[in-house]
VOPAGU-2260 file (C-alpha; in pm, 1 decimal, decimal comma):
REM VOPAGU-2260
SITE   aa  ch    i         X         Y         Z
SITE  MET   A    0    9746,0   10341,9    5494,3
SITE  MET   A    1    9767,4   10077,7    5771,1
SITE  ALA   A    2   10134,5   10158,0    5816,3
SITE  LEU   A    3   10053,6   10528,2    5851,4
SITE  VAL   A    4    9780,6   10453,3    6105,8
SITE  ALA   A    5   10019,0   10231,7    6302,7
SITE  LEU   A    6   10287,4   10499,6    6293,2
SITE  PHE   A    7   10041,3   10769,7    6409,5
SITE  THR   A    8    9906,5   10543,8    6685,5
SITE  CYS   A    9   10256,5   10462,1    6805,9
SITE  ALA   A   10   10352,7   10829,3    6807,1
SITE  THR   A   11   10034,7   10915,3    6997,7
SITE  PHE   A   12   10100,9   10653,0    7263,9
SITE  THR   A   13   10462,0   10764,6    7295,3
SITE  ALA   A   14   10356,7   11125,2    7335,8
SITE  CYS   A   15   10102,1   11031,0    7601,0
SITE  SER   A   16   10361,9   10823,9    7780,7
SITE  ASP   A   17   10606,5   11113,5    7773,6
SITE  ASP   A   18   10334,3   11346,6    7900,3
SITE  ASP   A   19   10254,5   11107,8    8184,5
SITE  ASP   A   20   10621,6   11089,2    8279,8
SITE  ASP   A   21   10647,0   11467,8    8274,0
SITE  ASN   A   22   10332,4   11501,5    8485,6
SITE  ASP   A   23   10465,9   11248,3    8735,0
SITE  LYS   A   24   10789,2   11444,7    8764,3
SITE  ILE   A   25   10600,6   11772,0    8808,4
SITE  ASN   A   26   10372,1   11621,3    9074,5
SITE  TYR   A   27   10664,0   11459,8    9255,6
SITE  ALA   A   28   10848,2   11790,9    9267,5
SITE  LYS   A   29   10532,6   11971,9    9378,4
SITE  TYR   A   30   10465,9   11725,3    9658,7
SITE  GLN   A   31   10829,9   11729,6    9765,7
SITE  GLU   A   32   10823,0   12108,1    9783,7
SITE  ALA   A   33   10509,5   12092,3   10000,9
SITE  VAL   A   34   10668,6   11845,2   10243,8
SITE  ASN   A   35   10990,0   12047,8   10251,3
SITE  LYS   A   36   10793,1   12356,8   10351,2
SITE  THR   A   37   10612,7   12165,2   10625,8
SITE  VAL   A   38   10933,7   12025,6   10771,7
SITE  ASN   A   39   11123,3   12354,2   10748,4
SITE  SER   A   40   10840,1   12552,5   10906,5
SITE  GLN   A   41   10793,7   12307,3   11193,7
SITE  LYS   A   42   11156,0   12213,1   11259,6
SITE  LYS   A   43   11246,1   12291,5   11620,0
SITE  ASN   A   44   11501,7   12021,5   11697,2
SITE  ASP   A   45   11779,9   11821,3   11534,0
SITE  LYS   A   46   11604,3   11491,6   11613,0
SITE  VAL   A   47   11294,5   11363,2   11436,3
SITE  ILE   A   48   11044,5   11078,3   11465,3
SITE  LEU   A   49   10864,5   10985,3   11143,7
SITE  LEU   A   50   10553,0   10779,8   11216,9
SITE  VAL   A   51   10454,6   10553,2   10927,8
SITE  ALA   A   52   10100,8   10417,3   10898,2
SITE  PHE   A   53    9941,3   10232,8   10609,2
SITE  GLY   A   54    9678,4   10508,5   10592,7
SITE  SER   A   55    9302,4   10546,3   10562,7
SITE  THR   A   56    9029,4   10755,9   10404,0
SITE  TRP   A   57    8802,1   10775,8   10709,5
SITE  GLU   A   58    8763,4   11088,6   10920,5
SITE  GLN   A   59    8761,0   10882,8   11240,6
SITE  ALA   A   60    9097,0   10737,5   11137,9
SITE  TYR   A   61    9241,2   11083,3   11069,7
SITE  ASP   A   62    9143,9   11190,2   11421,0
SITE  THR   A   63    9308,6   10877,5   11561,5
SITE  PHE   A   64    9630,3   10959,6   11376,0
SITE  ASP   A   65    9611,8   11315,8   11510,2
SITE  GLN   A   66    9588,0   11177,9   11863,7
SITE  ILE   A   67    9884,9   10947,1   11809,1
SITE  VAL   A   68   10094,8   11239,3   11683,1
SITE  ALA   A   69    9983,6   11453,2   11979,1
SITE  ASP   A   70   10083,3   11175,2   12221,4
SITE  TYR   A   71   10424,8   11144,3   12061,0
SITE  LYS   A   72   10484,2   11518,4   12075,6
SITE  SER   A   73   10394,1   11525,3   12444,1
SITE  GLN   A   74   10602,6   11220,1   12535,6
SITE  PHE   A   75   10915,3   11282,0   12327,3
SITE  SER   A   76   11043,6   11622,7   12426,0
SITE  GLY   A   77   11327,3   11741,3   12204,7
SITE  TRP   A   78   11199,2   11547,2   11903,4
SITE  ASP   A   79   11002,5   11673,3   11604,2
SITE  VAL   A   80   10721,2   11438,4   11500,7
SITE  PHE   A   81   10566,0   11386,3   11156,5
SITE  LEU   A   82   10318,9   11131,9   11013,3
SITE  SER   A   83   10343,8   10947,6   10682,8
SITE  PHE   A   84   10116,9   10711,7   10485,8
SITE  SER   A   85   10274,9   10417,1   10304,9
SITE  SER   A   86    9966,1   10343,4   10089,5
SITE  ALA   A   87    9952,1   10535,9    9761,4
SITE  ILE   A   88    9580,5   10456,7    9732,9
SITE  CYS   A   89    9507,1   10609,7   10073,0
SITE  ILE   A   90    9721,8   10914,2    9992,2
SITE  ASN   A   91    9545,2   10971,7    9660,2
SITE  GLN   A   92    9195,1   10917,5    9795,9
SITE  ALA   A   93    9260,6   11144,0   10094,1
SITE  ARG   A   94    9386,2   11412,3    9856,0
SITE  ALA   A   95    9076,4   11366,5    9638,3
SITE  GLY   A   96    8847,8   11404,0    9938,8
SITE  GLU   A   97    8728,2   11044,2    9958,6
SITE  ASN   A   98    8454,2   11041,7   10228,9
SITE  VAL   A   99    8575,5   11366,3   10390,4
SITE  ALA   A  100    8730,1   11704,2   10308,2
SITE  PRO   A  101    9057,6   11669,5   10114,0
SITE  LYS   A  102    9370,6   11619,9   10322,1
SITE  ASP   A  103    9732,2   11584,1   10216,9
SITE  TYR   A  104    9935,4   11291,6   10343,4
SITE  TYR   A  105   10264,3   11193,1   10186,1
SITE  ASP   A  106   10468,7   10876,7   10151,8
SITE  PRO   A  107   10784,1   10806,0   10355,0
SITE  GLU   A  108   11011,4   10882,9   10059,7
SITE  HIS   A  109   10896,9   11247,9   10044,4
SITE  TRP   A  110   10921,3   11282,6   10422,5
SITE  LEU   A  111   11265,5   11125,7   10450,3
SITE  THR   A  112   11393,9   11343,2   10167,6
SITE  ALA   A  113   11262,4   11654,5   10342,3
SITE  ILE   A  114   11407,0   11534,7   10673,2
SITE  GLY   A  115   11747,8   11486,0   10514,3
SITE  LEU   A  116   11738,5   11821,9   10335,8
SITE  ALA   A  117   11650,1   11986,2   10668,6
SITE  GLY   A  118   11968,7   11841,1   10816,1
SITE  TYR   A  119   11828,3   11631,5   11099,7
SITE  LYS   A  120   12105,3   11459,2   11293,0
SITE  GLN   A  121   11905,2   11166,3   11435,2
SITE  VAL   A  122   11612,0   10996,5   11262,3
SITE  VAL   A  123   11367,7   10741,4   11403,7
SITE  VAL   A  124   11118,6   10584,6   11162,4
SITE  GLN   A  125   10844,7   10430,7   11376,2
SITE  SER   A  126   10613,1   10174,2   11222,0
SITE  LEU   A  127   10246,3   10201,5   11321,2
SITE  GLN   A  128   10179,1    9859,8   11169,0
SITE  VAL   A  129   10047,6    9585,9   11398,1
SITE  ILE   A  130   10263,7    9297,7   11273,4
SITE  PRO   A  131   10601,7    9275,3   11096,1
SITE  GLY   A  132   10425,9    9193,9   10770,9
SITE  GLU   A  133   10430,2    9311,6   10411,6
SITE  GLU   A  134   10376,2    9681,9   10482,6
SITE  TYR   A  135   10636,4    9701,6   10759,1
SITE  ARG   A  136   10892,6    9518,9   10545,9
SITE  ARG   A  137   10830,3    9761,8   10260,8
SITE  VAL   A  138   10891,0   10060,5   10487,5
SITE  ARG   A  139   11204,4    9913,4   10641,5
SITE  ASP   A  140   11356,3    9745,3   10336,2
SITE  SER   A  141   11256,8    9996,7   10067,1
SITE  TYR   A  142   11188,9   10347,0   10195,3
SITE  VAL   A  143   11443,0   10354,2   10476,9
SITE  LYS   A  144   11701,8   10152,6   10287,6
SITE  ASP   A  145   11674,5   10385,3    9986,2
SITE  PHE   A  146   11716,3   10683,9   10218,1
SITE  MET   A  147   12026,4   10534,6   10378,5
SITE  ASN   A  148   12169,3   10458,1   10034,3
SITE  ASN   A  149   12097,9   10815,3    9917,3
SITE  ARG   A  150   11924,9   10660,9    9617,4
SITE  ASN   A  151   11829,1   10989,4    9451,0
SITE  GLY   A  152   12155,5   11166,7    9533,9
SITE  ASP   A  153   11977,1   11436,8    9733,3
SITE  PHE   A  154   12236,4   11456,4   10010,0
SITE  SER   A  155   12609,7   11513,5   10031,7
SITE  ASP   A  156   12845,6   11234,1   10134,8
SITE  LYS   A  157   12935,8   11441,4   10438,1
SITE  TYR   A  158   12575,1   11448,7   10554,3
SITE  MET   A  159   12524,0   11078,9   10484,8
SITE  LYS   A  160   12835,7   10993,2   10683,9
SITE  SER   A  161   12695,8   11194,7   10972,7
SITE  LEU   A  162   12386,3   10972,9   10967,3
SITE  ASP   A  163   12589,1   10655,9   11014,2
SITE  LEU   A  164   12442,6   10475,7   11320,4
SITE  ASN   A  165   12203,7   10768,8   11370,5
SITE  VAL   A  166   11898,3   10621,3   11197,0
SITE  VAL   A  167   11679,8   10345,7   11344,1
SITE  VAL   A  168   11345,5   10181,6   11265,9
SITE  GLY   A  169   11096,0   10128,2   11546,6
SITE  THR   A  170   10926,5    9789,8   11524,3
SITE  PRO   A  171   10551,0    9719,8   11486,8
SITE  LEU   A  172   10314,0    9660,7   11775,6
SITE  MET   A  173   10362,3    9281,9   11776,7
SITE  ALA   A  174   10718,2    9249,3   11651,8
SITE  GLU   A  175   10789,8    8958,1   11887,5
SITE  GLU   A  176   10577,9    8701,9   12070,7
SITE  SER   A  177   10648,6    8888,0   12395,1
SITE  ASP   A  178   10478,5    9188,8   12236,1
SITE  ALA   A  179   10173,0    8974,8   12164,8
SITE  GLN   A  180   10166,0    8873,1   12530,2
SITE  ASN   A  181   10191,0    9237,6   12638,6
SITE  LEU   A  182    9912,6    9337,7   12400,8
SITE  ALA   A  183    9690,3    9058,5   12532,4
SITE  ALA   A  184    9731,9    9187,5   12888,6
SITE  VAL   A  185    9656,2    9545,2   12782,6
SITE  LEU   A  186    9346,0    9451,7   12582,2
SITE  ASN   A  187    9212,1    9240,8   12866,6
SITE  SER   A  188    9248,0    9542,7   13096,9
SITE  GLU   A  189    9035,7    9773,0   12879,0
SITE  ALA   A  190    8704,0    9853,1   13049,7
SITE  ASP   A  191    8485,1    9815,4   12740,5
SITE  ILE   A  192    8644,0    9482,8   12645,6
SITE  LYS   A  193    8604,9    9350,2   13000,5
SITE  ALA   A  194    8236,7    9450,0   12994,4
SITE  ALA   A  195    8183,7    9276,9   12659,4
SITE  LEU   A  196    8363,5    8966,5   12783,3
SITE  GLN   A  197    8111,1    8932,6   13066,1
SITE  GLN   A  198    7836,7    8910,1   12802,6
SITE  GLY   A  199    8001,8    8642,7   12589,1
SITE  ILE   A  200    8246,7    8619,9   12300,0
SITE  VAL   A  201    8498,7    8890,7   12212,0
SITE  ALA   A  202    8640,7    8849,3   11860,0
SITE  PHE   A  203    8920,7    9061,7   11713,4
SITE  MET   A  204    8958,8    9111,6   11338,7
SITE  GLY   A  205    9317,8    9168,5   11222,8
SITE  HIS   A  206    9437,8    9236,3   10871,5
SITE  GLY   A  207    9694,9    8965,7   10802,3
SITE  ASN   A  208    9896,4    8899,2   10490,2
SITE  PRO   A  209    9738,0    8714,0   10196,9
SITE  GLU   A  210    9836,5    8405,4    9999,6
SITE  GLY   A  211    9980,2    8209,9   10289,3
SITE  TYR   A  212   10297,8    8418,8   10320,7
SITE  ASP   A  213   10411,5    8468,8   10679,1
SITE  TYR   A  214   10654,8    8751,8   10601,3
SITE  TYR   A  215   10910,6    8624,6   10849,9
SITE  GLY   A  216   10691,2    8599,0   11155,4
SITE  GLY   A  217   10406,8    8840,9   11084,1
SITE  ASN   A  218   10094,7    8626,2   11059,7
SITE  ILE   A  219   10197,6    8396,3   11342,8
SITE  ARG   A  220   10156,3    8689,2   11582,6
SITE  TYR   A  221    9777,2    8665,9   11549,3
SITE  LEU   A  222    9776,0    8306,5   11667,9
SITE  GLN   A  223   10019,0    8388,8   11947,0
SITE  LEU   A  224    9799,7    8678,5   12058,0
SITE  GLU   A  225    9497,5    8450,7   12056,3
SITE  ASP   A  226    9687,5    8193,5   12262,7
SITE  HIS   A  227    9772,4    8453,0   12527,3
SITE  LEU   A  228    9421,4    8597,2   12529,2
SITE  ARG   A  229    9261,2    8254,7   12562,0
SITE  HIS   A  230    9486,7    8168,9   12854,4
SITE  ILE   A  231    9318,0    8465,2   13022,2
SITE  ASN   A  232    8964,5    8380,7   12905,4
SITE  PRO   A  233    8845,1    8119,5   12652,8
SITE  ASN   A  234    8584,4    8363,9   12519,4
SITE  TYR   A  235    8855,8    8544,0   12320,0
SITE  TYR   A  236    8904,8    8476,5   11948,4
SITE  VAL   A  237    9130,0    8632,8   11684,3
SITE  GLY   A  238    9083,1    8619,1   11307,6
SITE  THR   A  239    9191,2    8816,9   11002,2
SITE  VAL   A  240    9074,5    8958,8   10671,4
SITE  ASP   A  241    9359,0    8828,7   10454,8
SITE  MET   A  242    9512,3    8531,9   10635,6
SITE  ASP   A  243    9381,2    8198,5   10509,1
SITE  GLN   A  244    9228,5    7967,5   10774,3
SITE  THR   A  245    9145,2    8258,0   11006,4
SITE  TYR   A  246    8857,7    8420,7   10818,8
SITE  ALA   A  247    8525,3    8486,8   10994,7
SITE  GLU   A  248    8398,5    8144,3   10886,7
SITE  ASP   A  249    8704,9    7984,1   11043,7
SITE  VAL   A  250    8654,3    8174,9   11367,9
SITE  LEU   A  251    8295,1    8050,7   11378,0
SITE  GLU   A  252    8425,1    7694,4   11334,1
SITE  HIS   A  253    8666,3    7753,2   11623,0
SITE  ILE   A  254    8371,9    7868,2   11835,3
SITE  LYS   A  255    8200,8    7534,4   11765,9
SITE  GLY   A  256    8512,2    7362,8   11903,4
SITE  GLY   A  257    8769,7    7117,0   11779,2
SITE  VAL   A  258    9136,1    7074,5   11692,8
SITE  PHE   A  259    9263,9    7276,2   11397,6
SITE  ASN   A  260    9598,3    7264,5   11219,7
SITE  ILE   A  261    9651,0    7619,6   11097,0
SITE  GLU   A  262    9925,0    7669,7   10839,3
SITE  VAL   A  263   10117,6    7995,5   10870,3
SITE  GLY   A  264   10391,3    8021,3   10611,4
SITE  ASP   A  265   10611,2    7716,8   10666,0
SITE  VAL   A  266   10473,1    7660,6   11016,1
SITE  THR   A  267   10170,7    7451,7   11111,3
SITE  LYS   A  268   10027,3    7552,2   11446,9
SITE  THR   A  269    9780,8    7320,8   11621,6
SITE  MET   A  270    9503,5    7510,2   11800,4
SITE  THR   A  271    9254,0    7338,9   12030,1
SITE  TYR   A  272    8920,5    7501,4   12108,0
SITE  ALA   A  273    8648,9    7384,8   12345,9
SITE  ALA   A  274    8292,7    7430,7   12221,8
SITE  ASN   A  275    8163,7    7775,4   12317,1
SITE  ASN   A  276    7790,2    7802,9   12376,4
SITE  SER   A  277    7783,2    8181,5   12417,9
SITE  THR   A  278    7492,2    8346,7   12240,5
SITE  LYS   A  279    7638,8    8698,6   12227,5
SITE  ALA   A  280    7953,8    8847,6   12076,8
SITE  GLN   A  281    8130,4    9182,0   12043,5
SITE  LEU   A  282    8360,8    9248,9   11748,2
SITE  TYR   A  283    8670,9    9469,5   11758,9
SITE  PRO   A  284    8925,0    9565,5   11489,8
SITE  LEU   A  285    9280,0    9452,6   11560,9
SITE  MET   A  286    9414,6    9737,2   11349,0
SITE  SER   A  287    9564,1   10075,1   11431,9
SITE  ILE   A  288    9258,3   10263,5   11305,6
SITE  ALA   A  289    8892,1   10194,7   11228,1
SITE  GLY   A  290    8874,1   10240,7   10851,2
SITE  ASP   A  291    8729,2   10047,8   10558,1
SITE  HIS   A  292    8795,4    9703,3   10702,8
SITE  ALA   A  293    8641,3    9788,5   11040,4
SITE  HIS   A  294    8334,6    9964,5   10901,9
SITE  ASN   A  295    8275,7    9739,2   10602,2
SITE  ASP   A  296    8436,6    9394,1   10632,6
SITE  MET   A  297    8368,2    9373,3   11004,6
SITE  SER   A  298    8055,0    9576,6   11071,5
SITE  ASP   A  299    7839,4    9627,7   10762,1
SITE  PRO   A  300    7491,9    9474,9   10819,4
SITE  ARG   A  301    7413,6    9507,3   10445,8
SITE  ASP   A  302    7707,9    9286,9   10350,0
SITE  GLU   A  303    7618,1    8919,9   10388,1
SITE  GLU   A  304    7988,1    8833,3   10414,0
SITE  SER   A  305    8078,8    9083,0   10686,3
SITE  TRP   A  306    8176,4    8943,2   11023,7
SITE  TYR   A  307    7866,3    9105,3   11173,2
SITE  SER   A  308    7635,5    8931,3   10926,5
SITE  LEU   A  309    7808,5    8593,5   10944,6
SITE  PHE   A  310    7810,6    8586,4   11326,0
SITE  ASN   A  311    7444,6    8684,3   11347,5
SITE  ALA   A  312    7352,1    8434,1   11077,1
SITE  ALA   A  313    7522,9    8166,9   11290,3
SITE  GLY   A  314    7280,7    8243,8   11573,4
SITE  ILE   A  315    7518,1    8457,7   11779,8
SITE  GLU   A  316    7371,6    8796,6   11866,8
SITE  THR   A  317    7659,7    9018,6   11762,8
SITE  LYS   A  318    7753,6    9384,6   11795,2
SITE  ALA   A  319    8022,4    9564,6   11600,4
SITE  TYR   A  320    7963,0    9913,5   11738,2
SITE  GLU   A  321    7951,7   10006,2   12104,3
SITE  THR   A  322    7814,9   10295,8   12308,8
SITE  ASN   A  323    8031,3   10286,9   12621,2
SITE  PHE   A  324    8380,4   10366,8   12495,1
SITE  THR   A  325    8505,7   10643,8   12720,9
SITE  SER   A  326    8798,9   10801,0   12533,7
SITE  PRO   A  327    8721,2   10825,5   12161,2
SITE  CYS   A  328    8954,2   11020,4   11936,3
SITE  TRP   A  329    8686,4   11109,2   11681,6
SITE  LYS   A  330    8601,0   11477,9   11721,7
SITE  LYS   A  331    8245,1   11430,1   11589,6
SITE  TYR   A  332    8162,2   11149,7   11830,3
SITE  SER   A  333    7874,2   11212,2   12069,5
SITE  ALA   A  334    7829,9   11019,5   12393,1
SITE  GLY   A  335    7608,0   10719,1   12340,2
SITE  ASP   A  336    7665,4   10698,5   11963,6
SITE  GLY   A  337    7780,4   10375,1   11808,2
SITE  TYR   A  338    8159,3   10369,1   11792,8
SITE  ILE   A  339    8432,6   10135,4   11672,8
SITE  PRO   A  340    8744,0   10167,0   11890,3
SITE  ALA   A  341    9055,2   10047,7   11706,1
SITE  LEU   A  342    9392,0    9986,3   11867,8
SITE  GLY   A  343    9510,6   10341,9   11812,4
SITE  GLU   A  344    9206,2   10469,4   12001,7
SITE  ARG   A  345    9335,3   10307,5   12317,7
SITE  ALA   A  346    9584,5   10511,3   12521,5
SITE  ALA   A  347    9733,5   10196,8   12676,4
SITE  VAL   A  348    9803,0   10051,3   12331,0
SITE  ARG   A  349    9955,2   10376,2   12211,1
SITE  LYS   A  350   10196,5   10345,7   12504,9
SITE  LEU   A  351   10307,0   10007,3   12370,7
SITE  TRP   A  352   10396,9   10165,6   12037,1
SITE  MET   A  353   10584,3   10441,4   12219,0
SITE  SER   A  354   10778,5   10181,1   12417,5
SITE  HIS   A  355   10903,7   10044,3   12084,2
SITE  THR   A  356   11012,6   10395,1   11989,2
SITE  ARG   A  357   11207,5   10428,9   12313,7
SITE  GLU   A  358   11374,7   10095,8   12243,6
SITE  ALA   A  359   11467,5   10224,0   11897,8
SITE  ILE   A  360   11610,0   10549,3   12036,2
SITE  ALA   A  361   11827,4   10349,1   12275,1
SITE  LYS   A  362   11992,7   10186,9   11970,2
SITE  LEU   A  363   12110,6   10518,5   11824,8
SITE  GLY   A  364   12488,7   10537,8   11815,4
SITE  THR   A  365   12524,1   10162,4   11857,6
SITE  GLU   A  366   12588,4    9880,0   11612,5
SITE  GLU   A  367   12212,6    9808,0   11618,3
SITE  ALA   A  368   12145,0   10135,0   11434,3
SITE  LEU   A  369   12160,7   10159,3   11055,8
SITE  SER   A  370   12480,6   10221,1   10862,8
SITE  THR   A  371   12535,2   10428,5   10550,4
SITE  PRO   A  372   12761,9   10301,7   10269,5
SITE  THR   A  373   12914,6   10646,8   10213,3
SITE  THR   A  374   13275,5   10562,2   10277,6
SITE  ALA   A  375   13562,3   10695,8   10072,2
SITE  PRO   A  376   13601,8   10502,8    9745,4
SITE  GLU   A  377   13890,3   10259,7    9726,2
SITE  GLU   A  378   14180,1   10367,3    9506,8
């Protein structure tokens, strides 16, 4: 009897597993067909820019992404522009209508397949990540690499050969330290940030990569940005959600003053802070959009561990929303409402991303572009 039960259970699990595999294949084909239709119906040029964001489930974030796409379409004449999410969780929750009406976003693999099937001759994949961290590396080293290797065999050798040196990846906002310096100058020029700085502390909350991994120069960009900002004004501070030694509690310790040895991957960076006696602070997300982290980890007054709560508990009168941001992307925003402006909300920051895209385009046809391994087999 036990043997029969075991056999039946095993068969049941196998059947379920087979059903799941079949459903996955059906869904993949269905989603691919949907992306193919979108690309084919909107294709106007032989050149394409695929923007890749991590994603979100917030309506404000969707409007920010819409504005970024609109900017790209207006600034890159002769190029088709599409937007992709790299986070499966964000894609699934957006499709399920998490927080807002259901919307379909797709991963870079579906988009790149559709782009290849549509016969685009030049392809730019532009990262909307802030640092060259885990997410950017996944896009560059998995999605784009698989596309260039024709992993699924979707394209002919002739087409793949035509793509040789005609595909490039645009780097994140702070790919190099010089980018961090440029971002510091732009942020310091923003009217709302300048107004907040006159009142006291301005603290930026980035995402970061967890577990101490630097991902080849990703996390260090936060400290470099803070360095450049603090050379402008010592009231600036930068912390993260996932980077050890730069949590909200660490930022509050930096505000008290002292010398701190902050470990970033294999690098230890010594940061010196003078005691700051400011009694007010304004928080800003150092992320492309204002989503869960901005509204919850940074701003939620009901969460005792949010940056808002921790700063106020430390005796610093802190705001996470503002009422004087002049160019919000969110369609439902009303003047005077509380608003969280993320990096993608700022036209000057969007221009920095677009400058990276222009740099990427300049590499097309050169040895700095990507190669395809579709050469004739050796005899």
